[in-house]
N, C-alpha and C positions, 0 to 999 in steps of 0.2 A: 570759385565756380559753383551755380547751383549742382544740388544734387541728382542731377537726373541720368538715368542709365536705360539706353536703347542694347535690349536682348537680342541678335539674329537668331530667330527663333523660326524658321524657315524650308530649311531643308529638307533633303527626301529622306533623308536617314537611309542610304540603298545599303550602311555595310551591318545594318542593325536588322535585315529581312531574314528570317518572315515577321518579327515583330513589330513592323513598321509597314507594313499591308495596310491596313485600315488603321492604324494611331500614327500619329504626327510623334517627331523625335524625340519634341521636348516634354512626350506623354508617358513616356514610356517610364513604367512604375521601377522607382530603386524604391527599397523597405517599405514596402506599401503607398508610397506616394509617387505622383509623376516626379523625373528629375526637375522639373521646373519650380516645383515645390519647393525646393530646397533652395536653389539658387536665389528666390524671392525671400526667403526666410531671412538668409545671409544679409541679403542687402539691406533688407529693414533693421536687423539684426546691427548694423552699421550708420544708421540711421538714412540709407536713401531708400526714401516711399517714392518717388517721383520714375514713374517707370512705361517705357514704351516697347512693347512686343511688335518686331517685326516678322509677322508670320505669313504664310504660304501655304502649303502643302497642307492641309484637315486642318486650316487653321482655324476652322471653325468651332474646333471641339476646345482649342486652348480657348476659346473665350466663351464658350459655353463653361468650361470647369472655372475660371479663373474671374470672369465678369470684370468689373470695374473696381476688382481687390479689394472694396473695403472689408470683406470679408478674412483679408490676410494684416489687414492693417496697412494699408499700402493702397495707391491711385496708378490702375492701368490705363494705358489709352493704348490701343492698337492700330498696324499700320501693316495691309492687306496687300499682299502682291499676288496679282493673277497668273503670272508665274515666276518662278524662283528665279531672281535679278541677279545674283551675289550679292557681296559685302558692298560692292560701292553703290548698285545698283537699288539694293532694297532703301540705304541709305538713304536715298536720294529720293524714293520714294517718300517715305518720312517725314519730310525736311518740314512740313508745315506742323507737325507735333513736337520738334528738336528745338531744348535751347539754344545758342549762341555757341556753347560751350556744354558738352555731355562726354560720358561714359559711354563706352559701345564694347562688351563683352558676348564671347562667344554662346549661346545656349544650349551646349554641348563637354560647356569644361566648368570645375567646380571649385575654384583654388584657392577659397577664404583667401584672400588677398587684402592686404589693410590698406582700404581705398582711399583714405585722407589723406595717408603718404601719398600716394599715386596722384592723388589730386592736389598738391598743396607743393608738388614736385613741379607739376605742369605751370599753375600758376606762379613760380617763382622765376621760371624759365623762359616767361613769355614763349612757348613754343606754338606749333600750331598742331603738333600729335604728341604725345608719348604714348610708346608701346613698351610693355613689359616683356621681357625675354628669360628664357633661362639658356643656361650654356648647355650642350648637350657633346659634353667629351668627356671620358669617350661616350662616343656615339651610341643611342641604344637605337632600336629597329622606327622611329620616330624621324621622319625628314628632317632635315639641318635647312631654314630656309631665311636665314638672316644671315647677313656679313655686317659685323658691325665694327668700326674701328671708333675710336675716343669716346665711345657713347653715344656714336650718334650711327641711323643707319645707313650703311652706302650702298646695298643692293635690298633686294626683297625676290625672293622665288616662292611660286605659292606651294612646289614641291622641289625645292634645288636637289634634296640627297647627298650623295658625296661631293657636292662644287667644291673643289678647293678654294679657302676663306668662309665658306657658311657654316659656321662653328656655333649656333646659334638658333634658337625654336622660338616664333613667336607664342607666348603662353594664349594671346584671344581676349588679352583686356586691355582696352587702349582708352587714351581721353584726348580728343577731339576738340577743333573749332569748326562749328558748321561749314563756316566760309570754304574751304577744303573742298566741298563735297558741289558749291554752287559754282556758275560760268567760271573756268579757270583764269580768265583775263581780268574778271573781278577780284578774283581770289587771289590774284597776285600784287594789283595796287594796293587790296585791301590789308595786304599781312609782309608787304614789302620788309617795315621793319622785325620781323620776326622771322625766330628761327624755327626751321622745316619741321624735324621731327629729334626727337631722342629715346634715348634705351633707357628706362629704370629696370 
């Protein structure tokens, strides 16, 4: 797969207020630099230099700071949402910029995961999507939102909490096929021989 990464960076950051009243969440400083700065450097270090930022709330501040990415040694394109569209909406809004297969990461998580291992697992399995997770047993205050059986997602809830059988948490790093976000009937025909979603 081509090493393209789409970063979901359009959230309102309500839990960080008042820090995010005039500053978008990806620009909140961490050790003297915007949080997104550290994400981009980690992606670059792993060879992922084709980046699409999916921005909404105060997204012009993100674009003003990072520009086309050349000063960071990467290439950055932007997809602006007039209003926050959620994960699926943000991706559909950016389809013209996305490759047939790409990595999708949350713009508020920094995990330093081995991305090549994840991409290789995706390629080998002919999956439509690979979702990285971690076990949350015993449970922490983070809501368990995935129900997993035999390395396959069998149920997903945005914030399932303590629902029986939900013992894993979506870590916010995915490898996906663009076709998942196209017309569902077309996507179904195009991927009829492909496994839908697997856990890594």
